[in-house]
N, C-alpha and C positions, 0 to 999 in steps of 0.2 A: 520254908524259909528259902528265899533266893540266894544263890551263890555265884561267885565270879562275876561275869559280865552282866548277868541278870540283876545282881545286887547293885552294881554301879548304876545301871539304868533306873532301877527303882529309887535309889537315892537321888539321882538327878531329877526325877519327876517330883519327888517330895520337896527338894530344895527350890525348884523353880515353880512349884505349885501348878504343874501341868497335869491336867486330867483330860484324857481324850484328845490330846493335840491342841487344845485351846487353853491358854493360860487362865487360871481360875479367876483372876481379877477382871478378865474381859468376858466372862460368861454371862449371858443374859439370864434374867429370872426365869424365862420360859424354858431354857435349857436345864437349869437346876431343878425346876419343878416337873420336868418331863412332859412338856407340852409338845404338840406337833410343830413341825418346822414352818416358820413364816419368815418373811423378809425382815420383820422386826428384830429377829435374832442377829442378822447381819448388820443392821443399822446400829443396834446396841454395841456390838463389838467394834464397829468402825468408830463410833463416838468415844468409846473407851480408849482406843488406840490413839485417836487424835488428841484427847485430853492428856494421855500419858506422854505423848511427844511434846505437847505444849508445857506441861507442868514438870516433866522429868521424873514423875513417880506415878504409880497406879492410882486410879480414882478410888477403887474398892479393894484394898489389899487384904482380902480375907484369907485366914489360915485354913478354913474349911468351907464347905458349902453352907453350913449353918451360919458361920461368921459372915460370909459374903451376903447371904440374904438378909441378915440382921442389919448390915451396913446399908444395903439398898433400901430396906423398909424405913430405916431411920432417916434416910435422905429424902426419899420420894413418897413415903407413906405405904399403906397396905396395897398389895396388888388387888385389882378389881375381882369381884366375886366370879365373873364369867371365866377369868383366867384360872382361878383356883378350882372351879368346878371341872374344867377340862384338863387339869394337871394330873398326871399319873402318880406323882410323888408329893402332892400337897400335904397329905396326912403325916409325912415325915417331918414337916417344918411348921405346919399350922394346925390349930384346933379349929375345924370349920365352923362349929357351933359358936365358939367365942368370936371368931372373925365376923360372922353374920350379925351377931348382937352388936359388936363395935361399929360395924359399917352402918347399921340402921340408926344407931345413936348419933353417929357423925352426920348422916344425911338429915336427921331430924334437927340437929343443931344448926346445920347450914340453912335449912328451910326457914327456921325461926329467925336467923340473922338476916336473911334476904327479905323476909316479910317485915322485919323491923326497919330495915333500910327503906323499903318501899313506903312505909308509913312515916318516915322521919320528916322532921321539919326542914331538913337541909334541901329537900327537893319539893318546894311548894307548888311547882307547876305540874307535877305528876300526880295523878290520882292514885291512891293506894290500890294495889292489886295483889291477889294471892298468887304465890309462885306456881301452884298447880294449874292455874288458868294460863299462865305464860308457857310453862313446860309441863305438858300433860303426863309425862312419865314419872314425875316426882310424886311420891306418896303424900296424901293429905295429912 
């Protein structure tokens, strides 16, 4: 248990949600998940600072890293699988098997929706095309 000045410093960090010198509300998902450094981390933090200056309050006022990631996922959706695969701490926050199943289901639903739009009567001048012919990386 910290005492004296160490206790005051610990309490200041808890009260301001500072962890590692970066306010928790400005931490990028990559930092929380333990990914290697990229410029995306700085861009995320810059965007959070700009939004906080404009709004007068933090965009993602998380009480913990779990809470922060939950708010980010609620706003932007699940992180991409490549990010979770390269993250050191992804297993602390996500069940990778469940994430993979949900992402596959979301991709399949998106593919069906695009195929339905392509065949829709709203676009009579366009012949129907399968999405996998337009974008080869999409599963059939």
